[in-house]
C-alpha positions as CSV (number, residue, x, y, z in Angstrom):
1,M,0.2,-0.2,-0.1
2,F,1.4,3.5,-0.7
3,M,0.7,7.0,1.2
4,N,-1.6,8.9,-1.3
5,L,-2.8,12.3,-1.4
6,N,-6.2,14.1,-2.5
7,P,-5.7,18.1,-1.9
8,G,-9.5,18.6,-1.7
9,M,-9.9,16.4,1.5
10,I,-7.7,19.1,3.2
11,G,-9.3,21.7,1.6
12,I,-6.9,22.7,-1.3
13,R,-8.1,23.1,-5.1
14,A,-5.4,22.0,-7.1
15,S,-4.9,20.7,-10.7
16,L,-3.4,17.3,-11.5
17,S,0.0,18.5,-12.1
18,E,0.0,20.6,-8.9
19,A,-1.2,18.0,-6.9
20,L,1.6,15.8,-8.2
21,E,3.9,18.3,-7.1
22,M,2.4,18.7,-4.0
23,A,2.8,14.9,-3.3
24,Q,6.4,14.8,-4.7
25,T,7.5,17.3,-2.1
26,H,5.7,16.2,0.7
27,G,6.3,12.3,0.5
28,F,3.2,11.1,-1.1
29,S,3.6,8.0,-3.5
30,G,0.3,8.8,-5.3
31,V,-2.5,11.2,-5.8
32,D,-6.2,10.8,-6.4
33,L,-7.2,11.6,-10.4
34,N,-10.2,13.5,-11.5
35,M,-11.1,11.9,-14.4
36,T,-13.1,15.0,-16.0
37,E,-9.7,17.4,-15.7
38,A,-7.8,14.0,-17.3
39,V,-10.4,13.9,-20.0
40,E,-9.8,17.6,-21.0
41,M,-6.2,17.5,-20.8
42,V,-6.5,14.5,-23.3
43,K,-8.6,16.6,-25.5
44,A,-6.7,19.6,-25.4
45,A,-3.4,17.7,-26.0
46,S,-3.0,13.8,-25.6
47,I,-3.2,10.8,-23.4
48,D,0.8,10.7,-23.2
49,E,0.7,14.5,-21.7
50,V,-1.3,12.7,-18.5
51,K,0.8,9.7,-18.2
52,D,4.1,12.0,-18.7
53,L,2.9,14.0,-15.3
54,F,3.2,10.8,-13.8
55,T,6.3,9.8,-14.9
56,R,7.9,12.6,-14.3
57,T,6.9,13.4,-10.8
58,R,7.4,9.5,-10.1
59,G,3.9,9.4,-8.9
60,R,1.2,6.8,-9.0
61,P,-2.6,6.9,-9.9
62,G,-4.7,6.8,-6.6
63,N,-8.5,6.7,-7.0
64,W,-10.3,8.2,-9.7
65,G,-14.2,9.8,-9.6
66,M,-16.8,8.1,-10.9
67,P,-18.6,10.6,-13.1
68,V,-21.7,8.6,-13.2
69,D,-25.2,9.9,-11.6
70,W,-26.4,6.1,-10.5
71,H,-28.3,7.1,-7.5
72,G,-30.3,9.6,-9.1
73,G,-34.0,9.0,-10.2
74,D,-33.4,9.9,-14.0
75,E,-33.0,6.5,-15.7
76,G,-31.8,8.5,-18.9
77,K,-29.6,10.3,-17.3
78,W,-28.1,7.0,-15.6
79,Q,-28.3,5.4,-19.1
80,E,-26.1,8.3,-20.6
81,D,-23.5,8.4,-17.6
82,L,-23.1,4.4,-18.4
83,G,-22.1,5.2,-22.2
84,Q,-19.8,7.8,-21.2
85,L,-17.8,5.5,-18.3
86,R,-16.6,3.4,-21.1
87,H,-14.7,6.0,-22.5
88,N,-13.4,7.1,-18.8
89,A,-12.6,3.4,-17.9
90,S,-10.7,3.0,-21.0
91,L,-8.6,6.4,-20.6
92,A,-8.0,5.1,-16.9
93,Q,-6.6,1.8,-17.9
94,E,-4.2,3.9,-20.2
95,I,-2.9,5.8,-17.2
96,G,-2.7,3.0,-15.1
97,A,-5.7,4.1,-12.6
98,Y,-7.3,0.8,-11.8
99,R,-9.7,2.1,-8.8
100,T,-12.9,4.1,-8.4
101,T,-15.3,4.5,-5.9
102,V,-19.0,5.6,-4.9
103,V,-20.6,6.2,-1.6
104,V,-23.6,4.1,-0.5
105,M,-25.9,5.9,1.6
106,P,-27.2,4.1,4.8
107,F,-30.8,5.1,4.5
108,S,-33.7,6.0,2.3
109,N,-36.7,7.9,3.1
110,D,-38.2,6.4,-0.2
111,L,-37.3,3.0,-0.2
112,P,-37.5,-0.2,2.3
113,F,-34.2,-2.3,2.5
114,K,-34.9,-4.8,-0.1
115,E,-36.0,-2.5,-2.6
116,N,-32.9,-0.3,-2.0
117,Y,-30.8,-3.4,-2.1
118,N,-32.6,-4.4,-5.6
119,F,-32.2,-0.8,-6.5
120,H,-28.4,-0.8,-5.8
121,V,-27.6,-4.1,-7.7
122,K,-29.5,-2.6,-10.9
123,R,-27.7,0.4,-11.1
124,L,-24.1,-0.7,-9.9
125,K,-24.0,-4.2,-11.4
126,P,-23.8,-2.5,-15.0
127,I,-21.2,-0.2,-14.0
128,A,-18.9,-3.2,-12.6
129,E,-19.2,-4.8,-15.5
130,T,-18.0,-2.1,-17.7
131,L,-15.2,-1.4,-15.2
132,Q,-14.3,-5.0,-15.4
133,D,-13.8,-4.8,-19.4
134,Y,-10.9,-2.1,-18.7
135,N,-9.1,-4.3,-15.4
136,C,-10.8,-1.3,-13.3
137,R,-12.1,-2.1,-9.6
138,L,-15.2,-0.5,-8.1
139,G,-14.9,0.6,-4.4
140,L,-18.3,0.9,-2.1
141,E,-18.0,3.1,0.7
142,F,-20.1,2.2,3.7
143,I,-21.1,5.3,5.9
144,G,-21.4,4.4,9.6
145,P,-22.2,7.2,11.9
146,K,-25.5,6.3,13.7
147,T,-26.2,10.3,13.6
148,L,-26.8,10.1,10.0
149,R,-29.5,7.5,9.8
150,I,-31.0,8.0,13.1
151,D,-34.1,9.9,11.8
152,K,-34.7,8.7,8.6
153,K,-37.3,6.4,7.5
154,H,-35.6,3.4,6.2
155,E,-32.2,2.1,7.2
156,F,-29.6,0.9,4.9
157,I,-26.4,-0.9,4.7
158,Y,-24.0,0.8,7.2
159,A,-21.2,-1.5,8.1
160,M,-18.6,-3.6,6.4
161,E,-20.2,-6.9,6.6
162,G,-23.4,-5.9,4.8
163,M,-21.4,-3.8,2.2
164,L,-19.1,-7.0,1.7
165,G,-22.6,-9.1,0.8
166,L,-23.3,-6.0,-1.8
167,C,-19.9,-6.2,-3.1
168,A,-20.1,-10.0,-3.6
169,D,-23.7,-9.5,-5.5
170,L,-22.0,-6.8,-8.1
171,G,-19.0,-8.7,-9.2
172,T,-15.4,-9.9,-8.7
173,N,-13.8,-6.3,-9.5
174,V,-16.0,-5.0,-6.6
175,G,-14.9,-4.0,-3.0
176,L,-14.9,-2.0,-0.4
177,L,-13.6,1.8,0.0
178,L,-12.5,1.0,3.8
179,D,-12.6,4.2,5.8
180,L,-11.1,4.0,9.5
181,W,-13.9,6.5,10.6
182,H,-16.8,4.5,9.4
183,W,-15.5,1.3,10.4
184,Y,-15.3,2.8,14.1
185,T,-18.8,4.5,13.8
186,A,-20.4,1.2,12.4
187,H,-18.7,-0.5,15.5
188,G,-16.3,-2.6,13.5
189,T,-14.1,-5.0,15.1
190,T,-10.7,-5.7,14.6
191,A,-11.4,-9.6,14.3
192,A,-13.9,-8.7,11.1
193,L,-10.8,-6.4,9.7
194,Q,-8.1,-9.6,10.0
195,N,-10.5,-11.7,8.0
196,L,-10.7,-9.8,5.0
197,R,-8.8,-10.3,2.0
198,S,-6.4,-8.1,-0.2
199,V,-9.5,-8.3,-2.8
200,D,-12.0,-7.1,-0.4
201,I,-10.6,-3.8,-0.3
202,V,-10.3,-1.2,-3.4
203,N,-9.3,1.8,-1.6
204,V,-8.7,3.4,2.0
205,H,-9.4,6.9,3.8
206,V,-7.6,7.6,7.1
207,N,-8.7,9.9,9.8
208,D,-9.1,10.4,13.6
209,A,-12.3,11.5,16.1
210,P,-12.8,13.8,18.1
211,A,-12.2,13.0,21.9
212,G,-14.8,12.9,24.3
213,I,-17.8,12.0,22.2
214,P,-19.7,8.7,22.4
215,V,-19.2,6.5,19.1
216,D,-22.9,7.1,18.3
217,E,-22.9,10.7,18.6
218,Q,-19.9,11.4,16.5
219,I,-20.7,13.8,13.5
220,D,-19.7,12.6,10.2
221,N,-18.1,15.6,8.9
222,T,-16.4,16.8,12.1
223,R,-13.2,14.7,12.2
224,C,-9.3,14.7,13.1
225,L,-6.2,14.2,10.8
226,P,-5.0,10.5,11.3
227,G,-3.3,10.2,14.9
228,E,-4.4,13.8,16.0
229,T,-6.2,12.4,19.0
230,G,-5.6,8.7,19.6
231,V,-9.0,7.8,19.5
232,L,-8.9,5.4,16.5
233,D,-6.0,3.3,16.3
234,I,-4.5,4.0,13.0
235,A,-1.3,2.2,13.5
236,A,-3.1,-1.0,14.4
237,F,-5.5,-0.3,11.2
238,L,-2.4,-0.1,9.0
239,K,-0.5,-3.4,10.5
240,I,-3.8,-5.4,9.7
241,L,-4.0,-3.8,6.0
242,N,-0.3,-4.5,5.2
243,T,-0.5,-7.9,6.8
244,I,-3.2,-9.1,4.4
245,G,-1.4,-7.6,1.8
246,Y,-3.6,-4.6,0.7
247,D,-1.7,-2.7,-2.1
248,G,-3.8,0.4,-2.9
249,P,-3.7,3.8,-1.9
250,V,-4.2,5.1,1.7
251,T,-5.3,8.8,1.7
252,A,-6.0,11.3,4.8
253,E,-9.7,12.3,4.8
254,P,-10.0,14.6,8.0
255,F,-13.0,16.8,7.3
256,S,-11.2,19.5,9.8
257,K,-12.1,22.7,9.7
258,R,-8.6,23.6,11.5
259,V,-6.8,21.7,8.6
260,N,-9.2,23.5,6.0
261,E,-8.4,26.9,7.1
262,M,-4.7,26.7,7.4
263,P,-2.9,28.0,4.3
264,S,-2.3,25.5,1.8
265,E,1.6,24.8,2.5
266,E,0.6,24.3,6.2
267,A,-2.3,22.0,5.3
268,L,0.0,19.6,3.3
269,K,2.8,19.8,5.9
270,V,0.5,18.8,8.8
271,T,-1.2,16.1,6.7
272,A,2.2,14.2,5.6
273,E,3.5,14.7,9.2
274,S,0.4,12.9,10.2
275,M,0.6,10.0,7.7
276,H,4.3,9.7,8.0
277,T,3.9,9.4,12.0
278,A,1.3,7.0,11.1
279,W,3.6,4.9,8.5
280,K,6.1,4.6,11.2
281,A,3.9,3.5,13.9
282,A,2.7,0.8,12.0
283,G,6.3,-0.1,11.1
284,L,6.3,0.5,7.4
285,S,8.8,2.9,7.2
């Protein structure tokens, strides 16, 4: 696995070339890819320009954003986006970016569980099959906090075990976007993590939780940098991922107002320090 940077997750707007330079300067091995930007770069120049950016900075592609409105009610828009996905996946394959992800919300105010499950299979399975044609993998993120679903009409999948079941129903190229925060707020166990296989995980996000707040009262968009409070055991988490052979990106997603308000260089510095410290604590460097 490798340390990966997504500048947007720490409040920084950056182009792909800028993100790769930031990553190189601060010791990240890869960056997430904005596929819309990559498509425009190829239109304006060539695929080689995008590939050369990665070669020149010795960076690796992390995750690329899924430009498909799969959860909307407009069937026509979904079909249109699905057609465009083939072009995006082909480009991603050429770049060497083989991982893309979507968020699965843990509730619905319209569909009971079974109907919602069937809806997700109907919409996501064709996406997974398209991606498979280009050796790309699809990661599904489960959203753990109880505070997000407690007042909603219909509860849906919010924990790792349930999401693994949905992954299995979608295809062999589908796995988890495993977020340390969501694993914690869904009351995940170390034993369950240890039972994962490397193929079960497509992408990983890491962070920490504010201290002094019970797990079921944690708020999704209020988090901290990895290792900042020690509520979440980032070192143990990374050790398990390393043991099972996970080989993909690990990206800090702190949702931190404090970090977002920092000047860009300072935000990069503290994020890099938190990641390098976590890496060292896990015995990975």
